[in-house]
VEXNUFI-204528 format. One line per 10 residues: number of its first residue (from 1); their letters; for each residue z negated, x negated, y negated of C-alpha. Coordinates in nm, 3 decimals, always signed. Example, Ala and Ser with C-alpha at 12.3 -4.5 7.8 and 13.67 -1.06 7.14 Angstrom:
1	AS	-0.780:-1.230:+0.450; -0.714:-1.367:+0.106 $
REM end
This chain:
1	XXXXXXXXXX	-10.810:-13.834:-9.751; -10.862:-13.988:-10.095; -11.210:-14.115:-10.157; -11.229:-13.964:-10.516; -11.151:-13.612:-10.379; -11.482:-13.584:-10.188; -11.639:-13.387:-10.471; -11.344:-13.174:-10.555; -11.396:-12.797:-10.545; -11.129:-12.761:-10.277 $
11	XXXXXXXXXX	-11.361:-12.921:-10.023; -11.626:-12.677:-10.096; -11.385:-12.394:-10.051; -11.195:-12.500:-9.742; -11.362:-12.783:-9.561; -11.641:-12.787:-9.303; -11.935:-13.033:-9.335; -11.783:-13.236:-9.055; -11.459:-13.279:-9.251; -11.651:-13.399:-9.552 $
21	XXXXXXXXXX	-11.828:-13.665:-9.362; -11.513:-13.774:-9.190; -11.353:-13.813:-9.532; -11.632:-14.018:-9.669; -11.601:-14.245:-9.370; -11.232:-14.264:-9.402; -11.263:-14.350:-9.771; -11.513:-14.620:-9.707; -11.293:-14.791:-9.461; -11.026:-14.808:-9.736 $
31	XXXXXXXXXX	-10.795:-14.539:-9.564; -10.467:-14.498:-9.761; -10.314:-14.212:-9.578; -10.211:-13.904:-9.765; -10.250:-13.609:-9.533; -10.294:-13.383:-9.824; -10.169:-13.399:-10.184; -10.313:-13.678:-10.395; -10.386:-13.463:-10.685; -10.465:-13.085:-10.701 $
41	XXXXXXXXXX	-10.427:-12.826:-10.975; -10.791:-12.852:-11.072; -10.794:-13.239:-11.098; -10.970:-13.391:-11.270; -11.269:-13.184:-11.188; -11.540:-13.155:-11.459; -11.837:-13.054:-11.246; -11.935:-13.167:-10.900; -11.953:-12.830:-10.693; -12.291:-12.722:-10.538 $
51	XXXXXXXXXX	-12.185:-12.411:-10.366; -12.425:-12.415:-10.065; -12.768:-12.249:-10.096; -13.054:-12.503:-10.098; -13.345:-12.264:-10.075; -13.438:-12.430:-9.750; -13.514:-12.766:-9.921; -13.887:-12.841:-9.850; -14.143:-13.055:-10.004; -14.159:-13.420:-9.857 $
61	XXXXXXXXXX	-14.377:-13.723:-9.933; -14.238:-14.060:-9.972; -14.454:-14.342:-9.863; -14.454:-14.557:-10.189; -14.616:-14.858:-10.028; -14.363:-14.858:-9.739; -14.082:-14.796:-9.997; -14.185:-15.090:-10.211; -14.228:-15.323:-9.910; -13.883:-15.212:-9.775 $
71	XXXXXXXXXX	-13.719:-15.284:-10.114; -13.872:-15.618:-10.141; -13.842:-15.756:-9.795; -13.518:-15.581:-9.674; -13.308:-15.438:-9.963; -13.347:-15.776:-10.158; -13.169:-15.945:-9.896; -12.875:-15.700:-9.853; -12.516:-15.781:-9.960; -12.310:-15.531:-10.137 $
81	XXXXXXXXXX	-12.042:-15.362:-9.926; -11.794:-15.309:-10.212; -11.779:-14.949:-10.140; -11.647:-14.746:-10.439; -11.868:-14.484:-10.586; -11.839:-14.174:-10.396; -11.892:-13.914:-10.659; -11.606:-13.975:-10.896; -11.333:-13.748:-10.997; -10.958:-13.864:-10.997 $
91	XXXXXXXXXX	-10.993:-14.026:-11.348; -11.276:-14.252:-11.248; -11.549:-14.059:-11.415; -11.871:-13.890:-11.290; -11.858:-13.523:-11.309; -12.149:-13.313:-11.431; -12.378:-13.224:-11.148; -12.738:-13.146:-11.064; -12.793:-13.515:-11.104; -12.611:-13.591:-11.414 $
101	XXXXXXXXXX	-12.462:-13.444:-11.732; -12.204:-13.622:-11.946; -12.316:-13.678:-12.287; -12.294:-13.999:-12.501; -11.970:-14.194:-12.429; -11.798:-13.857:-12.338; -11.858:-13.665:-12.660; -12.006:-13.733:-13.003; -12.391:-13.738:-13.023; -12.547:-13.690:-13.365 $
111	XXXXXXXXXX	-12.870:-13.854:-13.467; -13.029:-13.512:-13.483; -12.923:-13.428:-13.131; -13.046:-13.763:-12.987; -13.389:-13.717:-13.173; -13.411:-13.379:-13.009; -13.294:-13.513:-12.662; -13.413:-13.287:-12.368; -13.639:-13.080:-12.567; -13.548:-12.701:-12.539 $
121	XXXXXXXXXX	-13.883:-12.544:-12.599; -14.166:-12.548:-12.862; -14.402:-12.836:-12.904; -14.748:-12.821:-12.756; -15.029:-12.639:-12.931; -15.300:-12.909:-12.932; -15.578:-12.708:-13.112; -15.727:-12.644:-12.768; -15.672:-12.818:-12.426; -15.788:-12.678:-12.102 $
131	XXXXXXXXXX	-15.807:-12.965:-11.838; -15.700:-12.841:-11.486; -15.675:-13.183:-11.292; -15.600:-13.546:-11.347; -15.238:-13.632:-11.431; -15.053:-13.629:-11.117; -14.757:-13.862:-11.179; -14.741:-14.216:-11.330; -15.007:-14.485:-11.400; -15.086:-14.376:-11.758 $
141	XXXXXXXXXX	-15.439:-14.246:-11.807; -15.433:-13.872:-11.877; -15.471:-13.510:-11.754; -15.283:-13.208:-11.635; -15.377:-12.947:-11.902; -15.299:-12.622:-12.068; -15.252:-12.601:-12.441; -15.367:-12.334:-12.680; -15.074:-12.116:-12.567; -15.154:-12.151:-12.208 $
151	XXXXXXXXXX	-14.855:-12.374:-12.126; -14.903:-12.656:-11.878; -14.845:-13.006:-11.973; -14.893:-13.366:-11.852; -15.092:-13.547:-12.116; -15.105:-13.927:-12.112; -15.260:-14.190:-12.334; -15.223:-14.538:-12.452; -15.399:-14.852:-12.326; -15.676:-14.944:-12.559 $
161	XXXXXXXXXX	-15.546:-15.281:-12.665; -15.192:-15.133:-12.722; -15.219:-14.821:-12.928; -14.900:-14.610:-12.952; -14.723:-14.845:-12.717; -14.707:-14.647:-12.394; -14.673:-14.296:-12.573; -14.392:-14.423:-12.797; -14.221:-14.575:-12.502; -14.201:-14.254:-12.298 $
171	XXXXXXXXXX	-14.093:-14.036:-12.584; -13.827:-14.271:-12.703; -13.687:-14.364:-12.352; -13.671:-13.992:-12.229; -13.439:-13.943:-12.525; -13.223:-14.239:-12.445; -13.189:-14.152:-12.083; -13.120:-13.786:-12.174; -12.825:-13.900:-12.388; -12.712:-14.134:-12.104 $
181	XXXXXXXXXX	-12.689:-13.822:-11.886; -13.000:-13.788:-11.680; -13.226:-13.490:-11.633; -13.548:-13.561:-11.824; -13.895:-13.414:-11.891; -13.945:-13.277:-12.246; -14.192:-13.517:-12.408; -14.368:-13.485:-12.743; -14.611:-13.700:-12.935; -14.918:-13.499:-12.985 $
191	XXXXXXXXXX	-15.298:-13.519:-13.035; -15.603:-13.463:-12.819; -15.929:-13.366:-12.973; -16.202:-13.448:-12.714; -16.453:-13.215:-12.865; -16.216:-12.917:-12.839; -16.123:-12.977:-12.483; -16.273:-12.771:-12.204; -16.258:-12.805:-11.815; -16.117:-12.525:-11.614 $
201	XXXXXXXXXX	-16.377:-12.404:-11.363; -16.122:-12.456:-11.095; -16.026:-12.806:-11.213; -16.047:-13.091:-10.948; -16.005:-13.462:-10.942; -15.892:-13.677:-10.636; -16.163:-13.925:-10.551; -16.093:-14.293:-10.422; -16.169:-14.157:-10.070; -15.899:-13.909:-10.092 $
211	XXXXXXXXXX	-16.113:-13.591:-10.120; -16.094:-13.348:-10.419; -16.406:-13.259:-10.588; -16.463:-13.055:-10.923; -16.373:-13.231:-11.237; -16.676:-13.328:-11.448; -16.751:-13.409:-11.810; -16.830:-13.765:-11.702; -16.469:-13.793:-11.550; -16.346:-13.705:-11.898 $
221	XXXXXXXXXX	-16.574:-13.924:-12.083; -16.492:-14.219:-11.846; -16.122:-14.186:-11.908; -16.148:-14.147:-12.281; -16.345:-14.465:-12.321; -16.042:-14.648:-12.198; -15.822:-14.527:-12.466; -15.776:-14.590:-12.838; -15.892:-14.337:-13.096; -15.722:-14.248:-13.434 $
231	XXXXXXXXXX	-15.930:-14.284:-13.752; -16.019:-13.905:-13.746; -16.161:-13.945:-13.387; -15.862:-13.771:-13.209; -15.661:-13.948:-12.944; -15.286:-13.982:-12.969; -15.109:-13.855:-12.665; -14.766:-13.792:-12.505; -14.726:-13.456:-12.362; -14.456:-13.377:-12.098 $
241	XXXXXXXXXX	-14.378:-13.011:-12.033; -14.405:-12.885:-11.673; -14.060:-12.877:-11.509; -13.906:-12.549:-11.407; -13.846:-12.473:-11.044; -14.032:-12.554:-10.707; -14.131:-12.916:-10.678; -14.017:-13.083:-10.349; -14.090:-13.455:-10.407; -13.880:-13.735:-10.518 $
251	XXXXXXXXXX	-13.555:-13.890:-10.416; -13.462:-14.227:-10.259; -13.193:-14.460:-10.394; -13.039:-14.475:-10.040; -12.920:-14.209:-9.807; -12.920:-13.830:-9.872; -13.175:-13.559:-9.857; -13.117:-13.397:-9.516; -13.233:-13.048:-9.621; -13.006:-13.034:-9.914 $
261	XXXXXXXXXX	-12.671:-12.911:-9.811; -12.506:-13.014:-10.137; -12.637:-13.376:-10.118; -12.344:-13.530:-9.920; -12.282:-13.856:-10.111; -12.524:-14.133:-10.003; -12.738:-14.217:-10.314; -12.652:-14.580:-10.306; -12.288:-14.468:-10.362; -12.362:-14.241:-10.671 $
271	XXXXXXXXXX	-12.232:-14.424:-10.977; -12.504:-14.272:-11.204; -12.762:-14.435:-10.972; -12.580:-14.763:-10.958; -12.553:-14.767:-11.339; -12.925:-14.765:-11.377; -12.917:-15.130:-11.313; -12.738:-15.159:-11.653; -12.931:-14.895:-11.826; -13.260:-15.036:-11.695 $
281	XXXXXXXXXX	-13.172:-15.382:-11.801; -13.098:-15.258:-12.165; -13.429:-15.072:-12.197; -13.631:-15.302:-11.956; -13.706:-15.012:-11.721; -13.875:-15.224:-11.472; -14.041:-14.964:-11.245; -13.749:-14.814:-11.038; -13.918:-14.641:-10.753; -13.891:-14.301:-10.569 $
291	XXXXXXXXXX	-14.240:-14.220:-10.714; -14.081:-14.206:-11.062; -13.816:-13.941:-10.942; -13.855:-13.563:-10.893; -13.653:-13.309:-10.720; -13.713:-12.930:-10.794; -13.538:-12.627:-10.639; -13.400:-12.412:-10.930; -13.177:-12.096:-10.943; -12.836:-12.176:-11.090 $
301	XXXXXXXXXX	-12.524:-11.950:-11.066; -12.716:-11.706:-10.848; -12.808:-11.958:-10.584; -13.072:-12.216:-10.525; -12.984:-12.580:-10.588; -13.189:-12.909:-10.599; -13.210:-13.043:-10.937; -13.279:-13.430:-10.963; -13.496:-13.588:-11.238; -13.574:-13.936:-11.357 $
311	XXXXXXXXXX	-13.918:-13.803:-11.406; -14.089:-14.118:-11.556; -13.904:-14.375:-11.758; -14.192:-14.474:-11.964; -14.211:-14.820:-11.810; -13.959:-14.944:-12.065; -13.960:-15.202:-12.341; -14.269:-15.422:-12.318; -14.557:-15.184:-12.275; -14.664:-14.990:-11.963 $
321	XXXXXXXXXX	-14.939:-14.748:-11.883; -15.213:-15.009:-11.844; -15.097:-15.235:-12.129; -14.821:-15.493:-12.174; -14.586:-15.566:-11.896; -14.654:-15.877:-11.686; -14.472:-16.174:-11.826; -14.227:-16.200:-11.525; -14.121:-15.822:-11.541; -13.763:-15.798:-11.614 $
331	XXXXXXXXXX	-13.710:-16.152:-11.478; -13.821:-16.149:-11.114; -13.916:-15.901:-10.855; -14.283:-15.847:-10.774; -14.234:-16.106:-10.494; -13.972:-16.377:-10.478; -14.039:-16.660:-10.253; -13.792:-16.911:-10.415; -13.934:-16.918:-10.762; -14.283:-16.898:-10.645 $
341	XXXXXXXXXX	-14.240:-17.202:-10.415; -14.064:-17.401:-10.699; -14.351:-17.352:-10.926; -14.591:-17.443:-10.650; -14.414:-17.756:-10.546; -14.347:-17.870:-10.887; -14.714:-17.824:-10.969; -14.612:-17.554:-11.244; -14.347:-17.794:-11.415; -14.058:-17.603:-11.250 $
351	XXXXXXXXXX	-14.055:-17.337:-11.521; -13.880:-17.004:-11.497; -13.702:-16.848:-11.779; -13.981:-16.595:-11.848; -14.226:-16.880:-11.902; -14.032:-16.994:-12.203; -13.929:-16.669:-12.368; -14.091:-16.600:-12.707; -14.236:-16.260:-12.807; -14.372:-16.150:-13.144 $
361	XXXXXXXXXX	-14.733:-16.033:-13.163; -14.665:-15.660:-13.169; -14.925:-15.477:-12.961; -14.711:-15.150:-12.969; -14.413:-15.331:-12.837; -14.551:-15.586:-12.595; -14.333:-15.824:-12.397; -13.975:-15.714:-12.507; -13.723:-15.951:-12.643; -13.345:-16.001:-12.674 $
371	XXXXXXXXXX	-13.283:-16.375:-12.744; -13.345:-16.486:-12.384; -13.228:-16.154:-12.221; -12.946:-16.186:-11.965; -12.811:-15.849:-11.820; -12.675:-16.000:-11.523; -12.982:-16.169:-11.404; -13.238:-15.897:-11.526; -13.449:-15.753:-11.230; -13.679:-15.458:-11.189 $
381	XXXXXXXXXX	-14.007:-15.486:-11.008; -13.823:-15.425:-10.684; -13.457:-15.377:-10.605; -13.290:-15.056:-10.490; -12.989:-15.018:-10.256; -12.800:-14.840:-10.537; -12.835:-15.158:-10.746; -12.723:-15.372:-10.475; -12.408:-15.154:-10.437; -12.308:-15.163:-10.805 $
391	XXXXXXXXXX	-11.947:-15.286:-10.854; -11.790:-15.419:-11.160; -11.615:-15.077:-11.238; -11.966:-14.918:-11.215; -12.101:-15.172:-11.459; -11.804:-15.136:-11.700; -11.859:-14.756:-11.695; -12.231:-14.805:-11.774; -12.164:-15.061:-12.055; -11.932:-14.826:-12.239 $
401	XXXXXXXXXX	-12.215:-14.575:-12.246; -12.465:-14.839:-12.373; -12.213:-14.943:-12.664; -12.165:-14.580:-12.752; -12.524:-14.614:-12.915; -12.450:-14.705:-13.259; -12.707:-14.904:-13.471; -12.783:-14.587:-13.663; -12.829:-14.389:-13.337; -13.068:-14.657:-13.200 $
411	XXXXXXXXXX	-13.280:-14.666:-13.511; -13.298:-14.288:-13.516; -13.430:-14.264:-13.170; -13.688:-14.544:-13.222; -13.835:-14.334:-13.516; -13.919:-14.048:-13.269; -14.184:-14.280:-13.115; -14.385:-14.249:-13.442; -14.491:-14.599:-13.413; -14.654:-14.594:-13.758 $
421	XXXXXXXXXX	-14.561:-14.959:-13.840; -14.225:-15.043:-14.000; -14.215:-15.393:-13.882; -14.278:-15.300:-13.513; -14.024:-15.010:-13.546; -13.763:-15.246:-13.692; -13.825:-15.513:-13.417; -13.780:-15.254:-13.138; -13.457:-15.119:-13.274; -13.334:-15.469:-13.352 $
431	XXXXXXXXXX	-13.405:-15.581:-13.006; -13.234:-15.279:-12.837; -12.926:-15.362:-13.052; -12.923:-15.734:-12.942; -12.965:-15.635:-12.582; -12.692:-15.353:-12.615; -12.439:-15.612:-12.735; -12.524:-15.852:-12.460; -12.460:-15.575:-12.206; -12.126:-15.497:-12.373 $
441	XXXXXXXXXX	-12.024:-15.884:-12.379; -12.130:-15.927:-12.015; -11.946:-15.635:-11.857; -11.665:-15.513:-12.079; -11.434:-15.823:-12.073; -11.512:-15.883:-11.700; -11.238:-15.664:-11.559; -10.928:-15.506:-11.711; -11.076:-15.318:-12.015; -10.780:-15.077:-12.098 $
451	XXXXXXXXXX	-10.923:-14.735:-12.158; -10.835:-14.382:-12.269; -10.463:-14.366:-12.178; -10.270:-14.084:-12.337; -9.911:-13.999:-12.295; -9.740:-13.785:-12.545; -9.475:-13.511:-12.478; -9.214:-13.760:-12.620; -9.314:-14.046:-12.396; -9.536:-14.248:-12.625 $
461	XXXXXXXXXX	-9.817:-14.416:-12.433; -10.126:-14.509:-12.634; -10.456:-14.653:-12.503; -10.756:-14.862:-12.607; -10.920:-15.192:-12.506; -11.298:-15.161:-12.480; -11.364:-15.536:-12.492; -11.146:-15.584:-12.807; -11.290:-15.263:-12.969; -11.642:-15.415:-12.988 $
471	XXXXXXXXXX	-11.532:-15.771:-13.065; -11.616:-15.916:-12.734; -11.260:-16.057:-12.680; -10.959:-16.132:-12.889; -10.661:-15.901:-12.854; -10.443:-16.010:-12.588; -10.096:-16.147:-12.642; -9.928:-15.893:-12.442; -9.988:-15.545:-12.271; -9.751:-15.461:-11.980 $
481	XXXXXXXXXX	-9.678:-15.110:-11.829; -9.480:-15.062:-11.507; -9.357:-14.715:-11.471; -9.271:-14.510:-11.168; -9.206:-14.160:-11.045; -9.489:-14.062:-10.821; -9.459:-13.839:-10.511; -9.779:-13.625:-10.492; -9.723:-13.528:-10.140; -9.664:-13.890:-9.990 $
491	XXXXXXXXXX	-9.847:-14.099:-10.240; -9.546:-14.325:-10.294; -9.403:-14.435:-10.620; -9.040:-14.524:-10.726; -9.009:-14.757:-11.009; -8.837:-14.643:-11.335; -8.880:-14.957:-11.553; -9.121:-15.196:-11.739; -9.228:-15.204:-12.100; -9.450:-15.451:-12.276 $
501	XXXXXXXXXX	-9.573:-15.531:-12.630; -9.868:-15.658:-12.829; -9.986:-15.321:-12.967; -10.197:-15.042:-12.815; -9.892:-14.819:-12.799; -9.553:-14.837:-12.634; -9.265:-14.609:-12.556; -9.180:-14.504:-12.195; -8.845:-14.618:-12.057; -8.574:-14.369:-12.022 $
511	XXXXXXXXXX	-8.580:-14.167:-11.702; -8.930:-13.991:-11.707; -8.905:-13.671:-11.517; -8.913:-13.338:-11.725; -8.975:-13.078:-11.455; -9.306:-12.911:-11.478; -9.536:-13.038:-11.204; -9.366:-13.373:-11.188; -9.598:-13.693:-11.167; -9.559:-14.043:-11.293 $
521	XXXXXXXXXX	-9.760:-14.357:-11.221; -9.826:-14.635:-11.473; -9.964:-14.964:-11.405; -10.120:-15.116:-11.717; -10.235:-15.475:-11.753; -10.282:-15.727:-12.022; -10.201:-16.104:-12.056; -10.483:-16.319:-12.203; -10.559:-16.678:-12.104; -10.925:-16.645:-12.142 $
531	XXXXXXXXXX	-10.945:-16.328:-11.916; -10.732:-16.368:-11.612; -10.885:-16.057:-11.448; -10.698:-15.859:-11.707; -10.368:-15.917:-11.530; -10.492:-15.690:-11.248; -10.356:-15.353:-11.363; -10.545:-15.021:-11.388; -10.326:-14.751:-11.224; -10.293:-14.416:-11.404 $
541	XXXXXXXXXX	-10.118:-14.104:-11.315; -9.986:-13.818:-11.545; -9.870:-13.474:-11.453; -9.611:-13.286:-11.644; -9.776:-12.957:-11.763; -9.513:-12.766:-11.943; -9.393:-12.992:-12.225; -9.704:-13.209:-12.206; -9.840:-13.499:-11.989; -10.190:-13.456:-11.854 $
551	XXXXXXXXXX	-10.396:-13.754:-11.735; -10.493:-13.685:-11.375; -10.557:-14.017:-11.224; -10.711:-14.348:-11.318; -10.807:-14.631:-11.068; -10.977:-14.927:-11.236; -11.043:-15.138:-10.921; -10.891:-15.103:-10.580; -11.073:-14.886:-10.337; -11.201:-15.181:-10.146 $
561	XXXXXXX	-11.212:-15.530:-10.305; -11.189:-15.835:-10.090; -11.497:-16.049:-10.070; -11.843:-15.980:-10.224; -11.875:-15.785:-10.556; -11.981:-15.989:-10.860; -12.256:-15.860:-11.083 $
REM end
């Protein structure tokens, strides 16, 4: 069974759960047997099926201390297995799902759409806030509160020394990660007038000993003393709308959720979770933990499914909930024995890169820069198994989406943070642009960068080169295509001929089949002395549909590469 068919609708229709698991194991072992057709009439599928009812999914708690310790002392030492991502369709793409929705990089995104992001409802009505409890997620100071319209929001504030920093970061980053495809909370920049806020009689606050007691005016006063005030006495805030559905806790970056029958691909083998290593590096999203995720049970298509959210992406750029990031964030995990021992045994003279990086004095930006940034050595506070398993084809996929953010789009989304300072706003946008380009330069030329193959009815093949498109590599001297008739039942190919040229188009050799339902296989490679990896071809398959050819298959890397993956 082909690895990329695990998510196809035919499995949902015809296979038992045991067959799904057996198929996954066979794919992980690199099985090449074709017991069933390689391609089906619905390939490539556009949406990952979720046909089983998940109403039985129950709330669970993830021990965040154990999760952090496991990541630092176990996951950090793991080696990649080179297992291909398990949730791809036949053209090497991630279908839409309850985890992910294709947006930027798959279709045009306007500046207006990006500035709106996940927002679907009205902004909060801040004329009056009724506090119901402390904010239940994240480290930023704040409250769970109802606005003047009675809608529930999670209201967070800035650190006193870094006005506008944390609130801007969470608003900007939720729009960026929404555009990248992730389910996000609807966030707004809003205001909080302490004098007009009231405490709900049923409001409680969790005390240090774990007990809940009634919230008091002293609790409110103590919190507001720690946050900056605007000139009119109000407090700037970020308000996140309450998510729809029944909350059942977060998700892990490894394994599956046992009570969700639709969750059959281990999370470390979901490409969109692996890709967070690249997206996190771009935005400096250092706090990747289960506590910043959230699963909810919602009704979709007449059945209950689990929807998965990146609930808190506010630990981006250079300012967090409590103020600037620590100087080593983005450079080292919270604990790394090697660098620590080096600094100790050299009496501090064995400097790490983060100790020599330079940052401007911008309190709303914090420690965020692009000149010393290296996407391949960037690190979050703690690793995840999904990051360990990222292959070069996953990173290539992610880098194309980062590069889809034009300069104008980046400047447009930064404006939504309402930083109130042109210099800081420009610096943040400029730094994101620099980091974007470093990501593209690191990952796009690393493997064969041929993309978007199209075969016309008359046999003209056109394609692109992602590395050349953005100026990260010169055009190769030669592109080569090896053509063959493909037997969809046996998975074998019979050679027709070979064509080559220096342009991003070439004519197929004589002998292409013309019968509807026929398949052909094309192996596409490039010759460039500076990029020997480009000689390894991508393998594409087209199906004859009437008078046209439809792309139904694309394989960028072999199902199982020899040796450890490179990052």
